[in-house]
Backbone bond lengths (Angstrom), bond angles and torsions (degrees), N, CA, C in turn:
res aa  C-N    CA-C-N  psi(-1)  N-CA   C-N-CA  omega(-1)  CA-C   N-CA-C  phi
1 X - - - 1.460 - - 1.533 109.75 -
2 X 1.318 116.93 124.54 1.457 121.21 179.63 1.526 112.55 -111.73
3 X 1.339 116.41 -10.99 1.457 121.25 178.74 1.512 108.60 -144.08
4 X 1.343 115.99 133.44 1.464 121.07 174.67 1.516 107.53 -130.93
5 X 1.338 115.24 95.84 1.462 120.83 -179.60 1.514 112.32 -124.05
6 X 1.348 116.65 -16.11 1.458 121.08 -179.76 1.520 108.53 -164.24
7 X 1.327 115.22 174.97 1.465 119.79 176.69 1.525 110.68 -63.12
8 X 1.319 117.69 -22.30 1.458 120.99 -178.98 1.526 112.97 -69.98
9 X 1.334 117.09 -12.68 1.465 121.08 177.12 1.522 112.18 -88.18
10 X 1.315 117.05 -2.13 1.465 121.83 -175.83 1.522 109.52 -102.80
11 X 1.321 117.44 122.11 1.464 121.06 -179.07 1.521 112.01 -71.63
12 X 1.332 117.12 -38.15 1.463 121.36 -174.73 1.527 107.74 -138.68
13 X 1.335 117.55 95.58 1.465 121.48 -176.09 1.527 112.17 -63.15
14 X 1.344 120.02 -49.72 1.471 118.98 178.63 1.525 113.17 -57.38
15 X 1.327 117.00 -36.46 1.464 120.00 179.30 1.526 111.23 -67.01
16 X 1.339 116.89 -38.76 1.466 119.92 178.92 1.522 110.41 -67.09
17 X 1.323 117.56 -39.25 1.463 121.48 176.61 1.528 109.95 -62.95
18 X 1.311 116.60 -45.20 1.469 120.75 179.23 1.527 111.04 -62.25
19 X 1.328 116.42 -37.90 1.456 120.24 179.32 1.530 110.65 -65.96
20 X 1.323 116.89 -39.56 1.466 120.01 177.25 1.527 110.87 -61.65
21 X 1.312 117.50 -43.06 1.471 121.06 179.78 1.526 111.11 -68.00
22 X 1.321 117.72 -33.22 1.467 120.22 176.21 1.520 110.66 -68.80
23 X 1.327 117.04 -40.25 1.471 120.58 177.50 1.524 111.09 -64.77
24 X 1.306 117.00 -31.39 1.466 120.30 176.10 1.526 110.79 -61.85
25 X 1.326 116.67 -34.37 1.465 121.03 179.22 1.529 112.13 -77.91
26 X 1.336 116.13 -29.38 1.474 120.46 -175.50 1.528 108.98 -142.05
27 X 1.338 117.60 76.64 1.470 121.30 -169.90 1.523 115.33 -65.20
28 X 1.327 117.47 -25.56 1.469 119.22 -169.61 1.526 113.12 -108.45
29 X 1.320 116.85 14.99 1.468 120.49 -174.33 1.529 113.24 -69.79
30 X 1.330 117.46 -19.91 1.463 119.60 -173.38 1.529 112.21 -121.09
31 X 1.327 116.56 31.28 1.464 119.67 -179.35 1.524 112.11 -62.55
32 X 1.319 116.94 -25.48 1.459 119.23 179.81 1.536 111.68 -64.20
33 X 1.334 117.13 -26.46 1.468 119.74 -179.21 1.526 111.80 -66.03
34 X 1.326 116.58 -35.54 1.457 120.08 -175.05 1.514 114.90 -97.22
35 X 1.313 117.29 0.08 1.474 119.82 -178.46 1.528 110.37 -59.44
36 X 1.330 115.50 128.12 1.467 123.53 179.75 1.536 112.85 64.30
37 X 1.333 116.25 20.72 1.460 121.17 174.95 1.528 109.11 -109.81
38 X 1.330 116.28 147.45 1.469 121.40 -176.75 1.523 111.23 -115.42
39 X 1.319 114.87 129.80 1.459 123.26 173.99 1.526 107.97 -107.73
40 X 1.319 117.17 121.72 1.463 121.32 176.57 1.524 109.50 -107.91
41 X 1.317 115.74 127.23 1.458 122.14 -179.52 1.521 107.99 -110.29
42 X 1.327 116.16 114.95 1.461 122.50 -172.92 1.522 108.69 -109.38
43 X 1.339 116.13 118.20 1.465 121.47 -176.62 1.525 110.19 -114.82
44 X 1.333 114.93 121.63 1.457 120.76 171.08 1.520 111.15 -98.83
45 X 1.332 116.53 -0.84 1.465 122.31 -177.57 1.525 109.57 -145.65
46 X 1.332 118.10 164.34 1.469 120.88 -178.29 1.522 112.58 -61.80
47 X 1.332 115.30 155.22 1.462 120.24 179.30 1.525 109.83 -160.76
48 X 1.308 116.14 143.33 1.460 122.14 170.71 1.522 108.90 -121.78
49 X 1.351 117.29 -68.65 1.465 121.18 -176.39 1.527 112.39 -64.29
50 X 1.339 116.65 -44.58 1.457 118.88 -177.07 1.519 110.99 -63.91
51 X 1.316 116.19 -43.32 1.468 119.26 -179.98 1.517 111.24 -64.35
52 X 1.338 117.24 -52.56 1.457 119.84 -174.12 1.527 112.29 -68.77
53 X 1.327 116.51 -41.45 1.460 118.87 -177.01 1.522 111.95 -68.67
54 X 1.338 117.12 -40.98 1.460 119.43 -179.08 1.520 110.94 -72.13
55 X 1.329 116.83 -35.44 1.458 120.24 175.79 1.526 110.11 -63.84
56 X 1.327 117.37 -43.07 1.461 120.84 178.64 1.535 110.70 -66.54
57 X 1.322 116.15 -39.74 1.463 119.72 179.03 1.522 111.08 -60.77
58 X 1.340 116.47 -43.81 1.455 119.64 177.43 1.520 112.08 -62.83
59 X 1.324 116.86 -41.97 1.468 120.88 178.96 1.522 110.52 -64.39
60 X 1.328 117.85 -39.84 1.466 120.92 177.97 1.522 111.98 -59.80
61 X 1.326 116.46 -29.03 1.462 121.96 179.43 1.523 112.32 -91.72
62 X 1.333 117.02 7.16 1.454 121.20 176.52 1.507 114.96 83.28
63 X 1.339 118.75 13.11 1.451 121.88 -176.24 1.528 111.97 -85.20
64 X 1.320 115.55 152.04 1.454 121.14 164.76 1.531 106.84 -81.30
65 X 1.336 117.60 134.64 1.463 120.83 -174.87 1.530 109.81 -120.93
66 X 1.325 115.94 126.25 1.460 123.50 174.68 1.522 108.28 -110.50
67 X 1.318 117.10 129.17 1.458 121.56 176.81 1.522 108.98 -112.96
68 X 1.330 116.35 124.58 1.466 121.71 179.15 1.520 109.26 -122.87
69 X 1.319 116.79 113.85 1.465 122.03 172.17 1.526 106.83 -86.71
70 X 1.312 115.08 83.40 1.465 119.90 -167.63 1.523 112.04 -66.89
71 X 1.345 117.57 -23.58 1.462 119.64 177.73 1.519 111.76 -68.72
72 X 1.334 117.66 -21.04 1.466 121.90 -178.78 1.530 112.38 -115.10
73 X 1.319 117.01 -30.76 1.462 121.20 -170.89 1.529 113.50 -111.40
74 X 1.322 117.51 -9.90 1.459 120.23 -178.29 1.515 111.67 -109.24
75 X 1.325 114.40 178.45 1.461 120.42 176.52 1.525 110.14 -78.66
76 X 1.322 115.65 151.07 1.469 120.22 175.73 1.527 109.16 -63.71
77 X 1.352 116.02 126.72 1.461 120.87 -172.03 1.525 112.06 -93.20
78 X 1.323 114.48 138.47 1.462 121.78 170.53 1.522 107.99 -95.92
79 X 1.333 117.09 127.89 1.460 122.05 -178.36 1.523 112.44 -100.97
80 X 1.324 117.63 -20.39 1.461 121.20 -173.86 1.524 110.93 -85.73
81 X 1.309 115.44 145.96 1.464 121.03 172.99 1.523 109.67 -95.62
82 X 1.306 115.74 154.93 1.458 120.60 174.11 1.507 114.45 73.69
83 X 1.336 118.08 23.28 1.458 120.54 178.21 1.525 110.18 -115.59
84 X 1.305 116.18 148.47 1.461 121.29 172.55 1.527 107.35 -81.38
85 X 1.323 116.83 121.65 1.469 120.23 -173.84 1.531 110.21 -84.76
86 X 1.312 116.07 68.97 1.462 120.87 179.75 1.526 111.44 -109.62
87 X 1.364 115.71 21.43 1.457 120.38 179.16 1.514 111.50 -111.55
88 X 1.324 116.67 -134.84 1.476 121.09 -174.15 1.515 113.41 -89.11
89 X 1.343 118.09 -14.30 1.464 119.39 179.69 1.523 110.07 -80.31
90 X 1.343 115.02 145.93 1.464 120.86 -173.50 1.524 112.19 -113.93
91 X 1.334 116.48 -32.84 1.469 120.53 -176.60 1.525 109.32 -134.38
92 X 1.320 115.47 139.77 1.460 119.70 178.12 1.524 109.48 -83.10
93 X 1.325 116.18 146.47 1.455 120.09 -178.80 1.529 111.65 -62.81
94 X 1.333 117.32 -24.97 1.468 119.77 177.19 1.528 110.90 -59.56
95 X 1.330 116.52 -47.17 1.464 119.61 179.75 1.531 111.43 -75.08
96 X 1.340 116.58 -42.69 1.461 119.96 -176.99 1.527 111.32 -60.49
97 X 1.332 116.99 -51.38 1.459 120.41 -179.39 1.524 110.87 -66.52
98 X 1.330 116.56 -38.22 1.463 119.68 178.76 1.513 112.22 -61.54
99 X 1.327 116.73 -42.86 1.463 121.06 179.23 1.534 110.75 -66.87
100 X 1.333 116.49 -41.90 1.460 119.33 178.11 1.531 111.14 -59.51
101 X 1.335 116.05 -36.93 1.456 119.54 176.67 1.517 112.84 -64.79
102 X 1.340 117.49 -30.28 1.456 121.08 176.41 1.535 111.55 -67.21
103 X 1.326 116.60 -29.32 1.458 120.97 -176.23 1.528 112.80 -95.58
104 X 1.326 118.30 -6.19 1.463 121.25 -167.28 1.526 111.25 -130.34
105 X 1.327 115.29 151.40 1.456 121.46 170.27 1.526 110.86 -96.83
106 X 1.320 116.82 -31.04 1.464 123.98 174.85 1.524 107.48 -139.60
107 X 1.327 117.18 140.98 1.461 121.34 177.75 1.523 109.33 -122.87
108 X 1.318 116.29 134.97 1.457 122.56 170.27 1.520 109.23 -107.95
109 X 1.342 117.28 138.69 1.469 121.45 -176.12 1.521 109.57 -130.47
110 X 1.333 115.20 134.16 1.467 121.31 176.73 1.521 109.23 -125.56
111 X 1.346 116.03 122.81 1.462 120.13 176.08 1.519 108.76 -148.88
112 X 1.320 116.92 138.03 1.458 122.90 -177.28 1.527 110.68 -97.19
113 X 1.322 117.12 161.98 1.464 120.31 175.42 1.520 112.00 -77.89
114 X 1.323 115.68 160.81 1.457 120.15 174.87 1.516 112.74 -84.02
115 X 1.344 116.78 -19.30 1.470 123.94 -178.33 1.528 113.00 60.36
116 X 1.334 115.85 26.75 1.466 121.08 176.86 1.531 110.99 -112.11
117 X 1.324 115.66 -42.42 1.459 121.80 -175.79 1.527 108.04 -123.86
118 X 1.327 117.08 107.86 1.464 120.45 -175.09 1.530 111.81 -63.78
119 X 1.315 117.09 -41.93 1.459 119.63 -178.91 1.526 110.70 -62.33
120 X 1.313 115.64 -41.57 1.463 119.82 179.38 1.521 110.91 -64.73
121 X 1.340 117.63 -46.52 1.453 120.64 -179.15 1.525 111.79 -64.60
122 X 1.320 116.28 -46.28 1.465 120.18 -175.54 1.529 112.77 -75.56
123 X 1.308 117.85 -8.72 1.462 120.63 172.55 1.523 112.03 -79.85
124 X 1.332 117.21 -13.21 1.481 122.64 177.55 1.534 111.71 54.12
125 X 1.315 115.97 48.42 1.461 120.48 -174.42 1.518 112.84 -59.26
126 X 1.319 117.69 -48.88 1.467 120.15 -175.27 1.523 110.86 -63.48
127 X 1.329 116.32 -50.96 1.456 119.25 -178.37 1.523 111.09 -61.19
128 X 1.307 117.06 -45.46 1.464 120.39 -177.01 1.525 112.41 -66.29
129 X 1.324 117.40 -32.46 1.462 119.28 177.24 1.523 111.02 -70.30
130 X 1.325 118.10 -35.53 1.465 119.51 173.15 1.523 110.16 -61.48
131 X 1.315 116.47 -45.14 1.468 120.31 178.93 1.522 110.61 -59.39
132 X 1.319 116.74 -42.26 1.462 120.94 -176.80 1.521 113.21 -68.00
133 X 1.328 116.60 -41.06 1.456 119.54 -168.61 1.527 115.26 -100.21
134 X 1.331 119.16 -19.20 1.466 118.28 -175.55 1.526 112.45 -82.82
135 X 1.337 117.86 -25.94 1.466 123.28 173.94 1.527 114.23 66.54
136 X 1.320 118.21 20.42 1.467 122.55 173.70 1.529 108.18 -130.94
137 X 1.346 118.63 165.14 1.472 119.63 177.61 1.528 111.99 -56.29
138 X 1.332 115.48 141.46 1.463 121.34 -176.87 1.523 109.63 -127.33
139 X 1.328 116.11 136.74 1.456 122.85 175.70 1.522 108.93 -118.11
140 X 1.319 116.35 135.49 1.461 120.86 177.61 1.523 110.23 -77.49
141 X 1.309 115.78 126.18 1.471 122.69 174.51 1.529 110.15 -98.50
142 X 1.261 117.74 11.91 1.459 134.20 178.85 1.518 107.71 123.32
143 X 1.316 114.48 132.35 1.457 121.14 179.82 1.519 109.01 -121.71
144 X 1.309 116.13 -170.11 1.465 120.32 -178.70 1.520 112.04 -64.57
145 X 1.339 117.59 -30.12 1.461 120.02 -172.97 1.521 114.96 -119.55
146 X 1.328 118.87 -11.92 1.461 121.13 -175.08 1.521 111.55 -146.06
147 X 1.350 114.69 156.99 1.467 121.94 172.33 1.534 107.42 -137.01
148 X 1.335 117.32 75.18 1.463 120.08 -169.22 1.522 115.22 -67.83
149 X 1.331 119.35 -32.44 1.460 119.63 176.93 1.523 111.11 -65.42
150 X 1.322 117.35 -37.61 1.457 120.88 175.79 1.526 109.96 -64.10
151 X 1.315 116.78 -45.16 1.463 120.48 -176.92 1.524 111.80 -66.91
152 X 1.329 116.84 -37.58 1.461 119.53 175.47 1.524 110.36 -62.90
153 X 1.327 117.13 -44.03 1.465 120.58 176.75 1.525 111.40 -61.58
154 X 1.324 116.88 -37.45 1.464 121.01 177.20 1.525 110.74 -61.96
155 X 1.324 116.31 -45.10 1.457 120.01 179.95 1.523 111.27 -67.71
156 X 1.328 117.00 -37.51 1.471 121.08 174.49 1.529 109.94 -58.74
157 X 1.324 116.38 -43.81 1.467 121.71 179.89 1.520 111.23 -62.60
158 X 1.319 116.67 -45.11 1.462 120.66 179.18 1.524 110.90 -62.89
159 X 1.323 116.91 -44.82 1.463 120.77 179.65 1.529 110.94 -62.77
160 X 1.306 116.16 -38.97 1.466 121.45 -177.63 1.523 112.56 -70.89
161 X 1.333 117.56 -36.78 1.465 121.90 -171.20 1.525 114.52 -104.41
162 X 1.306 118.95 -5.73 1.470 120.24 -175.92 1.526 111.02 -65.95
163 X 1.328 115.23 148.26 1.470 121.50 179.46 1.523 111.93 -115.27
164 X 1.339 116.85 -3.35 1.464 122.54 174.28 1.521 107.46 -129.66
165 X 1.317 116.08 157.60 1.463 119.10 -173.45 1.524 112.51 -67.35
166 X 1.333 116.48 -35.41 1.475 120.09 179.90 1.527 108.86 -127.57
167 X 1.329 117.04 86.24 1.467 120.31 -174.16 1.524 113.13 -70.62
168 X 1.332 114.92 155.39 1.456 121.60 172.23 1.522 108.27 -87.50
169 X 1.321 116.18 119.32 1.465 122.84 -177.13 1.522 108.44 -116.99
170 X 1.329 116.10 130.83 1.461 121.20 -178.23 1.530 109.55 -124.18
171 X 1.309 116.25 128.96 1.467 122.46 169.18 1.517 107.28 -99.34
172 X 1.328 116.80 117.49 1.456 119.51 -179.29 1.525 111.06 -119.12
173 X 1.323 114.48 134.46 1.470 122.42 175.89 1.524 109.40 -64.94
174 X 1.332 116.24 150.40 1.463 122.18 178.49 1.526 109.32 -135.17
175 X 1.319 117.98 154.99 1.473 120.61 179.56 1.530 112.36 -69.17
176 X 1.320 115.16 160.09 1.474 121.91 175.42 1.517 107.96 -158.66
177 X 1.335 115.94 166.87 1.464 119.81 -177.57 1.525 112.65 -94.14
178 X 1.344 117.69 -8.93 1.458 119.79 -178.22 1.531 109.28 -147.12
179 X 1.331 117.11 163.41 1.465 119.30 178.97 1.530 111.37 -68.18
180 X 1.318 116.82 130.26 1.457 122.09 175.67 1.528 109.73 -114.08
181 X 1.329 117.08 154.36 1.469 120.49 -179.68 1.528 112.38 -64.11
182 X 1.308 114.86 165.71 1.465 121.87 176.34 1.526 112.24 -94.30
183 X 1.329 118.04 4.59 1.469 121.14 -171.92 1.518 112.76 -57.90
184 X 1.338 118.26 -49.93 1.461 120.52 -177.17 1.525 111.87 -66.27
185 X 1.341 120.01 -50.68 1.463 118.06 177.98 1.527 113.45 -64.71
186 X 1.332 117.96 -37.90 1.466 120.02 174.48 1.522 110.78 -54.14
187 X 1.319 113.66 -52.20 1.458 120.34 -174.80 1.521 111.65 -66.72
188 X 1.337 116.98 -44.60 1.457 120.52 179.18 1.531 110.12 -59.37
189 X 1.334 116.57 -44.82 1.460 120.59 179.43 1.522 111.07 -62.26
190 X 1.318 116.39 -42.55 1.458 120.80 -178.79 1.527 111.82 -62.01
191 X 1.333 116.15 -41.66 1.464 119.99 179.34 1.528 111.27 -72.06
192 X 1.329 117.31 -40.46 1.465 119.47 -179.32 1.521 111.30 -65.90
193 X 1.329 116.82 -33.08 1.467 120.03 179.37 1.529 111.51 -67.55
194 X 1.330 117.26 -18.17 1.466 120.83 177.30 1.524 112.12 -103.08
195 X 1.330 117.76 -0.86 1.456 122.07 -179.35 1.530 110.08 -98.21
196 X 1.307 115.73 164.29 1.468 121.06 179.28 1.525 108.95 -87.84
197 X 1.332 115.37 71.59 1.462 121.93 179.74 1.525 109.23 -137.52
198 X 1.325 115.22 160.33 1.467 122.49 172.08 1.526 106.23 -92.75
199 X 1.332 117.75 106.62 1.465 121.36 -165.65 1.522 112.41 -113.22
200 X 1.347 115.18 128.68 1.461 122.79 178.63 1.523 109.69 -129.38
201 X 1.329 116.55 142.19 1.464 122.85 174.04 1.524 108.06 -115.29
202 X 1.333 116.48 129.03 1.468 121.91 177.85 1.520 109.23 -119.83
203 X 1.319 116.34 129.63 1.465 120.22 178.15 1.519 109.09 -156.93
204 X 1.333 117.43 157.34 1.463 119.52 174.59 1.525 110.97 -65.69
205 X 1.314 116.42 159.54 1.457 120.53 174.80 1.526 109.82 -56.61
206 X 1.316 115.82 136.95 1.461 120.42 179.40 1.514 114.44 98.15
207 X 1.325 117.72 -2.62 1.465 120.85 -178.13 1.523 112.41 -117.74
208 X 1.321 116.80 27.01 1.452 119.95 178.22 1.519 112.08 -64.43
209 X 1.326 116.48 138.82 1.454 122.20 177.51 1.526 109.87 -83.07
210 X 1.316 116.38 165.46 1.459 121.09 175.58 1.529 109.08 -59.37
211 X 1.309 116.57 131.08 1.466 121.50 -175.50 1.521 112.61 -62.95
212 X 1.322 118.13 -19.45 1.468 120.60 178.14 1.523 112.10 -60.63
213 X 1.334 117.14 -24.17 1.459 121.18 -175.75 1.527 113.23 -100.88
214 X 1.325 117.50 -10.29 1.478 120.48 -168.75 1.520 112.49 -123.82
215 X 1.322 117.78 24.95 1.466 121.55 -165.67 1.518 115.38 -55.81
216 X 1.344 119.66 -37.88 1.470 120.17 -176.90 1.528 113.13 -110.25
217 X 1.311 117.06 10.41 1.471 120.82 -178.17 1.526 110.98 -82.72
218 X 1.335 115.12 149.18 1.465 121.13 167.30 1.526 106.79 -81.88
219 X 1.322 117.96 132.29 1.466 121.48 -177.36 1.525 108.95 -122.88
220 X 1.343 115.31 131.56 1.454 120.74 -177.52 1.525 110.18 -142.67
221 X 1.336 116.14 155.86 1.465 122.16 172.57 1.526 111.40 -99.46
222 X 1.323 117.03 5.38 1.467 122.32 -178.83 1.528 109.12 -105.54
223 X 1.330 116.86 101.54 1.455 120.30 -176.13 1.528 112.06 -64.76
224 X 1.335 117.45 -42.89 1.466 120.09 -179.35 1.524 111.19 -61.10
225 X 1.292 116.19 -43.41 1.465 120.82 178.43 1.523 110.86 -60.74
226 X 1.328 116.35 -39.49 1.465 121.02 -177.72 1.524 112.38 -69.06
227 X 1.336 117.56 -45.45 1.463 119.54 -171.23 1.525 113.43 -84.59
228 X 1.302 118.72 -9.09 1.467 121.02 -178.20 1.527 110.34 -56.69
229 X 1.335 115.18 123.61 1.470 123.39 177.57 1.532 112.86 61.47
230 X 1.327 116.91 24.46 1.468 119.58 178.24 1.526 110.47 -69.78
231 X 1.330 115.17 150.38 1.468 121.01 174.05 1.529 110.68 -91.83
232 X 1.325 116.90 -35.00 1.465 122.58 177.95 1.530 108.39 -137.37
233 X 1.335 115.90 133.39 1.460 121.29 176.13 1.526 107.97 -122.31
234 X 1.327 115.47 117.66 1.462 122.11 -178.92 1.521 108.02 -100.47
235 X 1.316 116.51 118.12 1.464 122.61 -175.34 1.525 109.18 -101.10
236 X 1.327 116.76 129.13 1.471 119.52 179.90 1.520 110.19 -161.87
237 X 1.315 115.72 139.27 1.461 121.05 171.57 1.520 109.78 -89.16
238 X 1.325 116.87 151.10 1.455 121.97 167.83 1.520 109.16 -154.73
239 X 1.324 115.48 155.77 1.464 121.02 176.98 1.525 109.28 -86.36
240 X 1.316 115.90 172.70 1.463 121.46 -175.12 1.529 111.47 -71.82
241 X 1.316 114.59 145.91 1.464 121.23 171.17 1.531 109.90 -80.17
242 X 1.333 115.43 -32.59 1.466 121.27 178.89 1.535 109.43 -147.20
243 X 1.343 121.22 115.93 1.461 126.12 -2.86 1.526 110.60 -70.46
244 X 1.297 115.38 137.89 1.456 121.86 -166.78 1.526 112.95 -60.73
245 X 1.344 114.59 128.41 1.461 121.33 176.34 1.509 114.95 78.79
246 X 1.329 117.75 4.36 1.470 120.74 -176.38 1.520 111.24 -79.93
247 X 1.325 115.40 152.71 1.460 122.35 170.17 1.530 107.90 -133.82
248 X 1.318 114.89 151.30 1.459 120.43 177.27 1.519 109.23 -127.26
249 X 1.297 116.63 154.34 1.461 120.37 178.71 1.517 111.87 -86.81
250 X 1.334 114.64 -179.82 1.443 120.03 173.36 1.509 116.71 88.00
251 X 1.326 117.75 11.02 1.466 120.71 -179.95 1.525 112.50 -116.99
252 X 1.334 116.72 26.04 1.465 120.35 -177.34 1.525 112.12 -61.27
253 X 1.338 117.11 -24.47 1.470 120.19 -178.11 1.529 112.46 -74.12
254 X 1.323 117.63 0.44 1.456 120.23 176.30 1.532 111.86 -82.42
255 X 1.327 118.68 -7.56 1.459 119.33 176.70 1.525 110.12 -64.95
256 X 1.323 116.54 130.82 1.462 121.70 -178.87 1.522 110.02 -77.69
257 X 1.342 116.21 136.18 1.462 121.52 174.64 1.525 108.99 -140.86
258 X 1.314 116.82 177.99 1.461 120.32 -175.88 1.519 112.72 -63.85
259 X 1.326 116.58 -32.49 1.459 118.86 179.20 1.535 110.40 -62.68
260 X 1.327 116.65 -41.18 1.460 120.11 178.30 1.524 112.02 -66.60
261 X 1.331 116.33 -28.94 1.462 119.87 -176.11 1.526 113.30 -78.30
262 X 1.316 117.34 -1.69 1.474 119.41 177.62 1.522 111.57 -61.26
263 X 1.319 117.49 -26.23 1.466 120.47 178.47 1.536 111.81 -91.66
264 X 1.329 116.46 -0.30 1.471 121.65 176.41 1.528 108.15 -137.63
265 X 1.341 117.32 62.87 1.471 121.02 -170.21 1.517 114.44 -66.30
266 X 1.330 117.71 -19.65 1.462 120.56 -178.05 1.528 112.60 -105.64
267 X 1.312 116.62 2.69 1.466 119.72 -175.28 1.518 112.04 -67.98
268 X 1.317 115.29 139.47 1.464 122.14 171.40 1.529 106.99 -97.16
269 X 1.334 115.48 131.51 1.469 120.40 -172.65 1.525 109.66 -99.67
270 X 1.320 114.96 128.29 1.460 122.12 -176.61 1.530 110.40 -119.09
271 X 1.318 115.18 152.14 1.462 122.64 173.69 1.520 106.74 -159.05
272 X 1.336 117.52 142.89 1.464 120.76 -176.46 1.524 112.76 -71.71
273 X 1.347 117.15 -23.43 1.457 123.66 -174.67 1.534 109.55 66.20
274 X 1.345 118.53 149.87 1.470 126.83 0.19 1.525 111.60 -70.64
275 X 1.320 115.39 155.92 1.456 121.04 -177.98 1.520 109.52 -127.38
276 X 1.303 116.97 137.86 1.473 121.85 174.94 1.525 107.98 -88.40
277 X 1.320 115.36 107.21 1.457 121.75 -176.69 1.528 111.51 -61.36
278 X 1.316 114.02 138.22 1.464 123.67 176.55 1.524 112.96 62.43
279 X 1.328 115.66 17.03 1.461 122.68 169.01 1.523 109.08 -122.29
280 X 1.346 115.80 -58.85 1.466 120.83 174.92 1.530 111.50 -82.31
281 X 1.325 115.00 -42.03 1.466 120.94 -172.65 1.519 108.25 -149.09
282 X 1.322 116.57 136.60 1.466 120.38 -174.16 1.522 111.93 -70.39
283 X 1.320 115.91 146.21 1.462 121.41 177.16 1.520 111.41 -60.62
284 X 1.333 117.12 -34.17 1.459 119.58 -178.13 1.527 111.36 -63.68
285 X 1.309 116.78 -31.70 1.463 119.40 174.56 1.523 111.00 -77.15
286 X 1.327 116.69 -47.52 1.458 119.96 -178.36 1.525 112.58 -58.67
287 X 1.307 116.69 -34.23 1.466 121.10 -179.37 1.529 112.50 -94.36
288 X 1.321 116.74 0.86 1.458 120.93 -174.58 1.519 113.41 -97.80
289 X 1.324 116.54 178.95 1.466 121.82 -173.58 1.518 114.64 -72.80
290 X 1.324 118.41 -16.59 1.461 119.42 -177.85 1.529 113.31 -87.47
291 X 1.323 116.95 -12.57 1.461 120.60 179.84 1.531 111.23 -76.56
292 X 1.335 116.06 132.40 1.469 121.05 174.57 1.531 110.10 -123.02
293 X 1.337 117.52 23.96 1.468 120.54 -172.98 1.534 112.20 -65.08
294 X 1.333 118.58 -34.85 1.460 120.38 179.29 1.524 110.09 -73.43
295 X 1.316 116.31 -43.34 1.468 121.23 175.71 1.529 110.40 -58.06
296 X 1.296 115.86 -44.16 1.465 122.95 178.01 1.528 110.65 -59.83
297 X 1.331 117.14 -45.65 1.464 121.10 178.53 1.523 110.86 -63.51
298 X 1.325 117.20 -37.26 1.459 120.28 177.14 1.517 112.10 -60.32
299 X 1.307 116.68 -34.79 1.463 120.39 -179.37 1.524 113.24 -72.09
300 X 1.330 117.11 -8.15 1.465 119.39 174.53 1.528 111.00 -59.52
301 X 1.332 117.59 -34.31 1.468 120.92 179.34 1.524 110.34 -60.80
302 X 1.330 116.47 -48.60 1.466 120.41 -172.33 1.523 111.14 -74.16
303 X 1.316 116.73 -30.86 1.463 119.97 174.07 1.530 109.94 -63.72
304 X 1.308 116.44 -49.77 1.466 120.49 179.51 1.523 111.27 -62.87
305 X 1.324 116.23 -39.38 1.461 119.32 -177.70 1.530 111.53 -67.21
306 X 1.325 117.08 -37.12 1.457 120.14 178.17 1.528 110.87 -64.16
307 X 1.330 116.80 -41.55 1.467 120.73 179.11 1.525 110.42 -66.59
308 X 1.325 117.20 -47.63 1.463 120.42 -179.48 1.523 111.37 -62.07
309 X 1.319 117.23 -38.64 1.471 120.72 178.03 1.513 110.55 -59.69
310 X 1.328 117.06 -45.74 1.463 118.96 179.69 1.519 112.10 -65.40
311 X 1.326 117.24 -32.20 1.456 120.45 176.47 1.532 111.13 -69.40
312 X 1.324 116.00 -42.89 1.464 120.28 179.97 1.520 110.92 -63.24
313 X 1.302 117.39 -32.49 1.468 120.86 -176.46 1.523 112.90 -68.39
314 X 1.342 117.61 -16.74 1.468 119.38 179.44 1.530 112.85 -108.59
315 X 1.331 117.07 2.38 1.470 119.39 177.90 1.530 110.71 -71.26
């Protein structure tokens, strides 16, 4: 594997999930693969789980890990070609990414969307320019439209904790105070559509995701209907795809609480984190026995390690 940007870069999804679970049992078995290899993690946006889990995954594989918060520690990057750089940008991404490739064997890149121009965000300009110019394998640490390491960890969690062969998995929209990207729900939907699960998406009218990511999912505006007898409920807010980045009020009753879970008594509740307590998801659920959000976050290490291992094997 030389690129990990979506589920479409994975030849065998069940095998990658199985490999992550095996690495969880024996984290240090492949340290020889990463010896004298450098992993550079480039962040243009804040991170907690992605940074720590991927850094730990690289260390488990014996890699040297460099973390660069380029939004704070690097030069302002110019992304456009054919412009005279007489403004606020200091370094062109062609040189920046090229130099990073000289110092790295694998690069991870994290960049969020602006939520202003859908075409610009969905073109994945920043991530794709890193891929083009760095000339080494690249892993997405979250992009404008996807968060594949999170989604792989989610699928690992479902596979690990499921009690039936084909579980019912529900992605449900949750309230928030500001517009959030569609990357996590896009990615989760894309991975679930390729997994052996019964998958439903529930959201208020006006919050439909891009159909490219939801092709085989059942989609409903009735949250109760969706979560009834669910095995896993994934809670996440996102802004509208059309009109792009929009949010509307009046959907506060979509927050999941214990009363709503009476129709899904065995459901395990998932969230990518960070989560705004008692806005997106009730504290009684987060602190209760049905929440697996910490377990899910722990699996971020093994998801990242499985991807990095496959990348190291082709270097």
